[in-house]
Each structure stands twice: as structure tokens, then as C-alpha cells.
C-alpha positions, 0 to 999 in steps of 0.5 A, a space after each residue: 644414065 642421068 647427067 650430073 645436072 639432072 642429079 643435082 636438080 633432083 636434090 632439094 638444097 636448103 642453102 644457095 651457098 651449099 649449092 654453089 660449092 657443089 656445083 663448082 669444081 674444087 680449087 688448087 688448094 683442095 686438089 693439093 691438100 693431101 700432098 701438102 699435109 703428107 709433105 708437112 708430116 714428112 718434114 716433121 719426121 725429118 726434123 725430129 730425126 735431125 734435131 738432137 739435144 742433151 738430157 739433164 740430170 738435176 741435183 743439188 751441189 755444194 762447192 767447197 775447197 779440197 779440205 771442206 770447212 770444219 763445222 763445230 757443233 754442240 755435243 750436249 745440252 749446256 751453256 756457253 762458258 767462254 769464247 776466245 775468238 771473234 767472228 772472221 778471226 784467223 785461227 791456227 791449228 788446235 787453237 781453243 775457240 770456245 768452252 762449254 759449261 761443265 761440272 769441271 774447271 776447264 783450266 784444271 782439265 787443260 793443265 791435267 791434259 798438259 801433264 798427261 801428254 808430257 808423260 808416258 807409261 815409263 814416266 808415270 813415277 814423276 806424275 805430280 799427284 800433290 799438284 793435281 789433288 786440288 784440281 776440280 775435274 768434274 766428270 773426270 774425277 772418278 777416273 782420276 781418283 782410280 788412277 791416283 790410287 793405283 799409282 800411289 799403291 805402285 809407288 808404295 810397293 816400290 818404296 816399301 818392298 814388302 817381300 824384301 824381309 822374306 827374301 833376306 831371311 831366305 838368304 840368311 838361312 841359305 848362308 847359315 846352312 852352307 856354313 854348317 855344311 862346310 863345318 860338317 864336311 871338315 868334321 867328316 874328314 876327321 871322322 873318316 880318318 878315325 874310321 879308317 884307323 879303327 878299321 885297320 886296328 880292328 882288322 889287326 886284332 882280328 888276325 891276332 885273335 885268329 892266331 890266339 894272341 889276343 882274347 875275345 874280350 880285347 877283340 870286342 873292344 876294338 870292334 866296338 871302337 870301329 862301330 862307333 867310328 862308323 856310326 859317327 861318320 854315318 851321322 855326319 853324312 845324314 846331317 849333311 844330307 838333311 842340310 842340303 835338302 833344307 837348302 833346296 827348300 830354302 831356294 824354292 821359297 826364295 824363288 817363290 818370293 821373287 816370283 810373287 814380288 815380280 808378279 805383284 809389281 807387274 800387276 800394279 804397273 799394268 793396273 796403273 797403265 790401264 787406268 792411265 789410258 782410261 784417264 786419257 780417254 776420259 780427257 778426250 771425251 770431255 774435250 770433245 764435249 766441252 772444248 771447241 778447237 780448230 783442227 786446221 788453220 783458217 778463218 773462224 765464222 760464227 754460225 749464230 749469235 753467241 754469247 756467254 751463258 747462252 744455252 745451246 742444244 745438241 747438234 747446233 752448229 756453233 762455229 765453222 773454220 774455213 781452211 786457208 787452202 782454197 786453191 782446189 775447189 770441188 763440187 759435191 753433188 747429191 744425185 738421186 738414183 733416178 737416171 743415175 745410169 746415164 751419168 758418166 765420168 767426164 760429163 759436163 755439169 752446169 752449176 747454178 749457185 744460190 748466192 749468185 743468180 745465174 740469170 745475172 752472173 751466169 753458170 759455172 761449168 764443171 766435169 764429173 770426176 767420180 761417182 760413189 759406188 753405193 748410195 747413202 741412207 736416203 738412196 742418193 749418190 755422191 758425185 764429185 765434180 772438178 771445176 776446170 775454170 774455177 769459179 769463172 762463169 759463162 758470163 766471164 765473171 769470176 765469183 768470190 769464194 769465202 765459204 761454202 757455195 750451195 745451189 743446183 746442178 744439171 749433169 749434161 748426159 748424152 744427146 737424144 734425137 727428138 724422135 727417140 724421145 717421142 718413141 720412148 714416151 709412146 713405148 712407156 704409155 703402151 706398157 702402162 696401158 
């Protein structure tokens, strides 16, 4: 068998360096290389198992008080007619801040609103039609005219009582008929007496005729008197019956008059009440379009440069009112549906505010309070965050809050091992292939 020396001698080498390497035995680094690489890989796997760090779900955040700022926007395209406040001025609840131009005189509309609010459906009889007749109401004028017409008709009906003559005539007829019946009843009593006397006299003549004491002619005369008395009594009874039937008809007529009068009264009252409510709705709609008022006490801020006769478009935010109640601050997150399943109540949230760069001021910490059950129209979910330490940052600085604070947020979810993240990525790539 050829020795190693002989084999090497038979190989034609083109380089002395290569020949030196092949002829010399390997050093310790080469001999232990595989072991070293294996140990390094094992150490990497061990570290990837031991190292854990959380995953962050990014979102946007708006920090405001428990009662968020009230934003007042223009609802129609028009011009500014008058401004009653200055920027950063304290305002009270329901204070008038600004008026936009309309076809009505806002002072007249405000006076009409005061009148309407001071009355209810039962007090409309005291509505000052004469005073309001000269108001310039613009868009509300048609509804007011309809209400004023209905109220005037109701007041005329109450004053003139158009069914009173019919009712009075029916009462007079009833009185006269009852008086006649009373007279006829007295006459009937007399006729009844005459009838009984005539009957007894006729019976006596009948007996005498049977005994041949009186002639047939005398009997016939008594019979004629008896029949005449009976006819008079029957005539009175018929007249009484006719009068009683007439009384029933008159009472029916009077009842119909009463029902018609009450029905017309109810219809007029109902119509006036409905038009009064329609007038109230028109006032509400006009105020929403042209009056800007504060719903809460606080401080008003101008959202743009404003002046009289300045044109504003629908949707322009003109004013905002920051409520006085700033004790409870809440963060409102808008989280996309991606990775939302990892977000749980009580998880830590790191807030980076645009007004205060986190590199200089630090981050504000919060906790997830609750999560919306359904997404909005864009597929995002609302998440409320409570600020346990207020606006104190990780650099132990307390930030000033005077309006809404916007920024970005990171929800800290559960910790994952490094090897798990690599495994998830490999599984995702394999599935993709």
C-alpha cells in the first residue's frame, strides 16, 4: 500500500502554500471547529427561549376630560352675524356665543322662544298675538302664521259660541212643550171627570130605557154626550203623546248641538296644540342652524379666525368649549382590527403625545378600561384608557392639560419568547408558499 508521502509526491501541486497546508496536520481550531459551532447554535437557541419581550399594538389616542370638549360647527353655508364672546373667555351653560346670518331677526326669534317656553298647551289663550305680529321670523314665519290662524279661530269660537243660538232655541222649545203638556194634563183631568159623569149618566139612561121609562131619542142624546166626552179625552191624550214625542226630538237635537260644539272645540284646540308644537320644532331647528350656544360651563376657544360677515361653510368647526370639570382624564384609542384579539382589559398602554415629544418629556402610562363590542364604519374599534397617574410622564414630569391632547399609543400585550416569534414567522412563510 502506498504511503501518504508517496501519494503526495504523485500529485502535481501548483502552489507551495497549498502543499504546506496539505502536508501539515490541522491545528486545534480546525479540530474543535464543529464543536464550537454546535455550542454557539445551542447557546442561541437557549437565549431565544429565555429572552421574552412584549408585543405592541399601535393606535392613535385623544386625551380629554370625562366630558370631552364641546365642538360647535356651522350647519349651513352662511355668514357670521354677531360674536358675543372672546377667545379663552369663561362661559356659562346655555350662554349665547355666536349668531349666524339668516332671513330672520335673531332678536325677534329669541323673544319668540322666550314666549313659547313660558307657555304650555293650557296657557296658549294668553299668547300675545298682537306683540308677535310685528316680528321678523324668516324661515319660521310660515309655521307661526299657521299657529296664529289656528289660535285666532279657537279664540273666536270660544268668544262667539256659534252653537249657542241652536242650544238656546232647543231649550226654549223644550220649555214651551213641557208647559203645554202641563196645561193639557190639567185639561185632561177635567175631561176625565166629564167622561166619567157622561158614562154614569148614559148607564142610568140605558137602565131607564130598558124599563121603558125614557124614549130611544133621549137615550141617543145621552149616548152622543158620552161619545163626545170620550172623544175629547182621547184627543187630549193624542196631543200629549205628540208633545212628548216632540220633546224627545228636541232633546236629541240639543244633544247633537252639544256634541257638535264639543267636537269642534276639541278639533280647534287639538289643531292649535299641534301647530304650537310644530312652531316649537321650527324654533329648535332654527336655533340649531343659526345659534351657537354652550351646553356646559367652561372656557370657549376659537377654532379659526372669526369676524362679522365672515363666510363659513357647513361642517366648519367654529368654536369649542372646554368643560370646567378636568379632574378625570380619559384616553380614547382608535385601534384597527389587526391584532385586536390580543388587547385585554387592564393591559398597559404607553402614550406618546404630539404636544409633548416623548424623547424630551417622556411617555404617559395608562391601562385599558374597556373595548368596544363593534367596530365603526371604518372597521376600527374604540378603546377607553384610564390614566392612573394623570399626565405624569415616565420622566416624572406633569404635563399641562388645557384642551384635547392627541398622539400615538402602544398597547403592551402578552410577552412572547424570541423562538416563538421565529417559529410563527417560519410557519407563516411555509403556509404562504
